[in-house]
VOKOL-917463 format. One record per atom (N, C-alpha, C): x, z, y. Coordinates in steps of 0.1 Angstrom, whole numbers, plus 5000, padded with zeros to 4 digits. Layout:
residues N
XZY;...
end
This chain:
residues 402
419293593981;419893703988;421293673992;421793734003;423193724006;423993844001;425293844003;426093953998;425594094001;425294114014;424894244018;423594284012;422694194010;421394224003;421594253989;422494183982;422694213968;423294353966;424294383975;424894513974;423894623977;423094613987;422094713991;421094733979;420694623973;419794633962;420394703950;421594673947;422294743936;422394893939;422794933951;422995073955;421695153955;420595083956;419295143957;418895203943;419395133932;418995163919;420095203909;421395173913;422495203904;423295323909;423595413899;424395533903;425695493910;426095573920;427295533928;428495593922;428895553910;430095603904;431295513905;431095403913;432195323916;432195293931;433395243936;433495203950;434095063950;433294963946;433794823945;434094763959;434894663958;435094583970;433794503973;433494463986;432194403989;432194253986;432194223973;431994083969;431094083957;430193983957;429193983946;429393853938;429993863926;430393753918;429193703910;429093563910;427893503903;428393413892;429593373892;430093283881;431593293880;432093253869;433593253867;433993153856;435193093858;435793003848;437293023849;437893053838;439293073836;439793183846;440593143856;441193243865;440393253878;439293173879;438593163892;437193223890;436693283901;435293333902;434693283915;433393273915;432693233927;431593333931;431493363944;430493463947;429193403951;428193483954;426793433956;426693343968;427693343977;427693253989;428593133987;429093113975;429792993972;431293003974;431793123978;433293133980;433993153967;435193093966;435993103953;437093203955;437493273944;438593363944;439393353932;440693383933;441493393921;441393543916;440993553904;440793693898;442193743894;442693833902;443993893899;443894033893;442694063888;442494203882;442094183867;441394083864;440994053850;440194173844;439294233852;438494343847;439394443840;440494483847;441494583842;441994543828;442294413827;442894353815;441894323804;440594333806;439594293796;439594143796;439994073806;439893923807;441293863806;441993903796;443393853794;443293703792;442193653786;442093513783;441293433793;440993493804;440293433815;438793433813;438093393823;436593393822;436093283813;435293313804;434593213795;435493123788;436493183781;437393093774;436693013763;436892883762;435992803754;436092843739;437192883734;437292923720;436493053717;436493143727;435693263725;434193243727;433893153736;432393113738;431893043725;432692963719;432292893707;432092993696;432893093694;432793193684;431493273687;431293313699;430093383703;428793303700;428793183704;427593093703;427293073688;428293053680;428093033666;427493153659;427993273663;427493393657;426093433663;425793403675;424493423681;423393353673;423793233667;422793153660;422593213645;423393313642;423293373628;422693513628;423493613632;422993743633;423893823642;423393913650;424193993660;424394133656;423494193649;423694343646;423094373632;423794443624;423294493612;423294643611;424094713619;424594853618;425394863606;426094973605;426994993594;426295053582;424895053583;424095093571;424194983561;424594853565;424794743556;426094673559;426594593550;427794513553;427394383561;428294333568;428094193573;429294113570;429193983571;430193883567;431293863576;431293933588;432393913598;433394033598;432894153595;433694273597;434994273589;434894233576;436094233568;437194153573;436894023577;437993943582;438494003595;437594053604;438094113617;439094223614;438694313605;439594423602;440894383596;440794283587;441994233580;442994163590;442394083599;443194013609;443794113619;442994203623;443594303633;444594393627;444394433615;445394513608;446694443607;446594313603;447894233602;448594223616;447794193626;448394183640;449094313644;448494423640;448994563644;449994613634;450194543623;451094583613;450694723607;449494743605;448894863599;447994823587;447594923579;446794893568;445294873571;444794943581;443394953582;442894963597;441594953599;440994943612;439795033612;439495103623;438195173625;437695113638;436595033637;436094963649;435095043657;435095043670;434095103678;433795003689;433395063701;432894973712;433794983724;433695093731;434395113744;435795163741;436695153751;437995203750;437995353749;437095423756;436995573755;436595613741;435695533735;435395563721;436595553712;437395453715;438595433707;439495553708;439695603720;440495723722;439895843715;438595863717;437995973710;438195963695;438095843689;438195823675;439695863671;440695823679;441995853675;442296003676;441696073686;441796223687;441196283674;439996243670;439396303659;440096283646;440596153644;441396123632;442696213632;443396223644;444596303644;444296453641;443196503646;442896643643;442596663628;441796573622;441396583608;442696573599;443596473603;444796453596;445596583597;445696643609;446396773610;445896883601;444596893599;444097003590;444196963576;443896833572;443896803558;445196763552;446096703560;447396663555;448496743560;448596773572;449796853577;449597003574;448297043573;448097183569;447997283581;447697233593;447397323604;446097403602;446097533605;444997613603;443797563612;442597573606;441397523613;441297573627;440997483637;440797523650;441997543659;443197513653;444397533661;445197413663;444697293660;445397173662;445697143677;446897103680;447297073694;447696923695;447296863706;447796723709;448496723722;449696663723;450396653735;449996533742;449696543755;449396433764;450296433776;450196323784;451096303795;450396323809;451096383818;450596383832;450396243837;449396233846;449096103851;448396003842;447996063831;447295973821;445995923825;445495813820;444095773820;443695713807;442795783800;442395743787;440795723786;440095743798;438695733798;438095843805;436795863804;436095963812;434996043804;435196053791;434296133783;434696283786;433896373782;434096513785;435496563779;435696523766;436996563760;438196503767;438096373771;439196303777;439496363791;438496383799;438696443812;439296583811;439096653800;439596783798;441196783799;441796673796;443296673798;443696573809;442796533818;443196453829;443596543841;444596493849;444896563861;444496493874;443496403872;442896333883;441596413887;441696483899;440496563903;439196493903;439196363907;437896283907;437296273893;438196263883;437696243870;437296383864;437896493869;437796623862;436896723869;436796723882;436096823889;434696833886;434196953883;432796983881;432296933867;433196913858;432796873845;433096973834;433597093838;433897193828;432597253822;432697333812;433997383805;434597273797;435997283796;436697173790;437097193776;437397083769;437797093755;439197143754;439397243746;440797293744;441597213734;442897243733;443697183722;444597083727;444797073741;445696973746;446797033755;447996983754;449197033761;449696923769;449896933782;450296833791;451796843794;452496733793;453996733797;454196613807;455196613814;455496503824;455696373816;455096263822;455296133816;456796083817;457296033807;458695983807;459696083805;459396213801;460296323799;460296353785;461196303777;461196323762;461596473759;462496523768;462896663766;461696763767;460796733777;459696823778;458696803766;458596683761;457796663749;458396733737;459696733736;460296803725;460096953726;460197003738;459997153740;458497193737;457597093738;456197133737;455697133722;456497073713;456097063699;456097203693;455097233686;454897363678;454497323664;454397423655;453897393642;452397343642;451697363653;450297323654;450197183660;451297123664;451196993670;450896883660;449796813662;449396713652;449696573658;449696553671;449896423676;450396423691;450896313695;451196293709;450396163713;449696173724;448896053729;449596003742;450095873741;450895823752;450495683755;450495643768;450395503772;451795453773;452095343766;453495283767;453795243781;452795203788;452795183803;451595243809;451695323819;450495393824;449795293834;448595263831;447895163838;447195213851;446195303849;445495353861;446395423870;447495483865;448395553874;449195453883;449095323880;449695223889;450795143882;450595103869;451595023862;452895093862;452895223857;454095303857;454895273844;456095233845;456995193834;457795323830;457895363818;458595483814;460095453814;460995553815;462395533815;462895463802;463995393803;464595333791;464795433780;464395403768;464595493757;463595593754;462595603764;461595713763;460695703750;460195583749;459195563737;459995573724;461195533724;461995543711;462295693708;462495773719;462795913716;461495983712;460395943718;459096003714;458795973699;459095843695;458895803681;459795883672;460995903675;461895983667;461496123666;461096183677;460596323676;459396343668;458496243669;457296253661;457596243646;458496153642;458896133628;459596263623;460396323631;461196433627;460296563626;459196563633;458396683633;456996673626;456896553619;455596533612;454396533622;454596463633;453596453644;453196303645;451896273646;451496133648;451696083662;452295963663;452395903676;451195813678;450395843688;449195763692;449495683704;449495553703;449795463715;448495413720;448095443733;446995383739;447395253746;446995143738;447395013743;446094933748;445095013753;443894953757;444094853769;444894893778;445294803789;446494723786;447494793781;448894733780;448994633768;448094643759;448194563747;447594423748;447694343737;447094213735;447594113745;448894113747;449594013755;449894053770;449194153775;449194183789;450694213794;451394293787;452694343791;453894243787;453594133781;454594043778;454994043763;454194113755;454294113740;452894143735;452694123722;451394153716;450994293719;451894383718;451694523722;452894573731;452594653740;453694703749;454794773741;454394843731;455394913722;456294813716;455894693714;456794593707;457994563716;457794583729;458894553739;460094633736;459894753730;460994843727;461094873712;460494783704;460494803689;460094933684;458994983689;458395103684;457095083677;456895133666;455595123658;454995263658;453795273665;453095403665;452395423652;451895543650;451095573638;449695533640;449195543652;447895493655;447895413668;447295293668;447195213680;445695223684;445495233697;444195233703;444095103711;443095023707;442894893714;441494873719;441294803730;439994773736;440094663746;439294673756;439294573767;439394423762;440594373762;440794233758;440394203744;440194303736;439894273722;438494213721;437694233731;436294163732;436294043740;437493993744;437593863751;436993863765;436693983771;435993983783;434493943782;433993943770;432593893767;431694013763;432194103755;431394223751;432394333747;431894453748;432794563745;433194573730;434494573728;434994593714;436294683715;436294783707;437494863706;437794903691;438994953689;439294983675;440595073676;440795153665;442095203662;442595143649;443895133649;444595083637;445595183632;445695203619;446595293613;446795263598;447695333592;447895323577;446895413570;446695383557;445695463550;446095603549;447295643549;447695783548;447195863560;446895793571;446295863583;444795833583;444395703583;442995673585;442095713573;442795733561;441995763549;441395903550;441695983560;441096113561;439596103565;439195993571;437795973575;436995933563;435896003560;434995973549;433595933554;432795873545;431495833550;430695943556;430095913568;429196013575;429996093585;431296083585;432096173594;432396113608;432195983609;432395923622;431795783622;431195743633;430595613633;429895573646;429295463647;428595403658;427695303654;426495293660;425495193656;425995053658;426695033670;427194893673;428594873668;429394973665;430794963661;430894873649;431694763650;431894673639;430694573637;429894553648;428794463646;429294323645;428494233638;429094093635;429294013647;428594033658;428893953670;430193993676;430494123677;431794173682;432894133673;432694133660;433694103650;434093953651;433093863653;433293723654;434093693666;433793753678;434593733690;435993793688;436093903682;437393963679;438293883671;437693813661;438493723652;439093613661;438293553670;438693443678;439793493688;439693613693;440693673701;442093683694;441993733681;443193743673;443893613671;442993513668;443493373666;444293323678;443793353690;444493313702;445893383703;445893503699;447193583700;448193553689;447693503677;448493473666;449493363669;449193273678;450193173682;451393223689;451193333696;452293393704;452493323718;451793213720;451993143733;451593223745;450493293745;450093373756;450993483759;451593553749;452493653751;453793603757;454193493753;455493433758;455293393773;454093333776;453793303790;453793433799;453093533794;453093663801;454493713804;455293703794;456693753796;457493673806;457393543805;458293463814;457693453828;456393443829;455793443842;455893583849;455893683841;455993813847;457393833853;458393783846;459793793852;459893713865;459193603865;459193523878;458393603889;457293673886;456593753896;457493853901;458093933893;458894043898;460093993906;460793893902;461893833910;461393783924;460193723924;459693663936;459293783946;458593883941;458093983950;459294073954;460194103945;461394193949;462294123959;462293993959;463193923969;462393883981;461193923983;460393883994;460593964007;461294074006;461494154018;460294204024;459294264017;458094304023;458194444029;458094454042;458094594048;456894674044;457094804042;455994894038;455794904023;456594824016;456494834001;457694913996;457395023989;458395113984;458995063971;458095003963;458594963949;457694853944;458294763937;457594663929;457894683915;456894713906;457194743892;456194663884;456494643871;455594573863;456194533850;455394473841;455894423828;454894313824;455394193821;454494083819;453694043831;452494003828;451593963840;450794093843;451494193847;450894323850;451894393860;451494403872;452494453882;451694533893;452494613900;451894693911;452894693923;452294693935;452994723947;452794863951;453794943952;453695083957;454095083972;453095113980;453295123994;453895253998;454595254010;455395364014;454595474022;453295444024;452395544031;452495544046;453195454052;453295454066;452395354073;451695274065;450895164071;449495164065;448895044063;447595044057;447595084043;446495134038;446295174024;446195064014;446195094002;445994993992;444694923993;443595003996;442294943998;442294844010;442994884021;443094804032;443694664029;444794664021;445394544017;444494464008;443794533998;442894463989;441794403997;441294464007;440194404015;440694274022;441994274027;442494154033;442694044023;443194084011;443393984001;442093923997;440994003997;439693953994;439293844004;439593874016;439193774027;440093644025;441193654019;442093544016;441893474003;440893523995;440593453983;441193513970;441693633971;442293693959;441693833956;441293853944;440693973939;441794063933;441994183939;442894283934;442294413937;442894523932;442294653935;443294763936;442994853945;443994963947;443695083937;444695173936;444595293929;445395403935;444895523935;445595633941;446095613955;445295543963;445495523978;446595423981;447795443976;448895363980;449495263971;448695233960;449195143950;448095033949;448594903947;447794793945;448194733931;447194713922;447494663909;447094513908;447894443900;447594303898;447694273883;446694193878;446694153863;445894033862;446493913865;445693793864;445593753849;444593673846;444493623832;445793553828;446093573815;447293523809;447393363809;446193303812;446093163812;446393103826;446693183836;446993133849;448193033849;447992923857;449092833857;450192883867;451392823865;452492863874;452192823889;451492713891;451092673904;450092773910;449092803902;448092903907;448793043910;449693083901;450393203903;451193203916;451993093918;452793083930;451993093943;450893023943;449993023954;449493163957;449093233947;448593373949;449793463954;450993443948;452093533953;452393503967;452293383972;452593343986;451593413995;450293413990;449293483998;449493633999;449793693987;450093833986;451193873996;452293803995;453493834004;453093824018;452393714022;451993694036;450993814041;450093854032;449193954036;449894084038;450794124029;451494254030;452394254042;453094144045;453994134056;453194144069;452094074070;451194084082;450494214085;450394294074;449694424075;450494534082;451794514083;452594624088;452594624103;452494744109;452394754124;453594704131;
end
């Protein structure tokens, strides 16, 4: 079958909950993918940061293969010989005591919300049913019923009510608004250190430090959603590390599974995570030995610090190159590490239009919110591959203006 036939076949039987670009990928290696007709592309999206280590990283495939030959699933009804090391290694990486493993990023967020509420009732002493969690406008934390209850994206929210109560929304980057929203019933704040789906939005200088200080002063848990921003993407192991902030709960996902299978987790100290007792939260596949084995290999890659350093230095090169390119129609170039966005001024082609042209030129990227294009290549991309991609991006954007 050709591209059109594959797409038509998929749309005949698969729910239309996405609007993908018209390319059908059949294979991938490192930063490159190949479609069903043999065309090659540089992957500059990395499955929204799930492929931080590139497609089919040999160390991750080796860990997967070795575990496939042993056992893949036990459920948490029994122990397995991989989970302990995974949790120990991840706790050390996150500088926390303990880990609660799950599968998808949204499950990780739901887990953090549940832990924060239980902590609020059992430790802080909030009266039952009155816990409040402060969230940020423009957030994206997933698409479960509870999470879309505090989304302000109409596509994610419309027609899914009634919504879960207990959330208070404040503007992102506004520490004063956060301070004003705190009440005796506030148990946590949920914040992305860099907003991903919103278009790689960087908070103002000092914002995360102020949020951390307000949480500490008011006995409120700081929950950092590092599902996209973490694990090297933003130029440090965690985006919060860029400003020396340690949250009470980290939420991790995407790259934690190496782009091979879904793995998520929250990390915290025992005075927080200890509120969860047997039978109160879980998942059949959460902490399965196959996921744990891959997760261990992911952490080993990060423990060297090499990928984080490459992300930081190459990211600085990207921002300098793009900001000095003089691209008409681009209102802003923003980013951190190997994660950046072009914000268009709305006078010319849309983000999807640009993404389609990039596709024709051999680059995979994706738009968000009409006028923004996001880029997140694997952290393994070479400087030569990156420079070639940047030259194409600049050429496409310049040529697209009327």
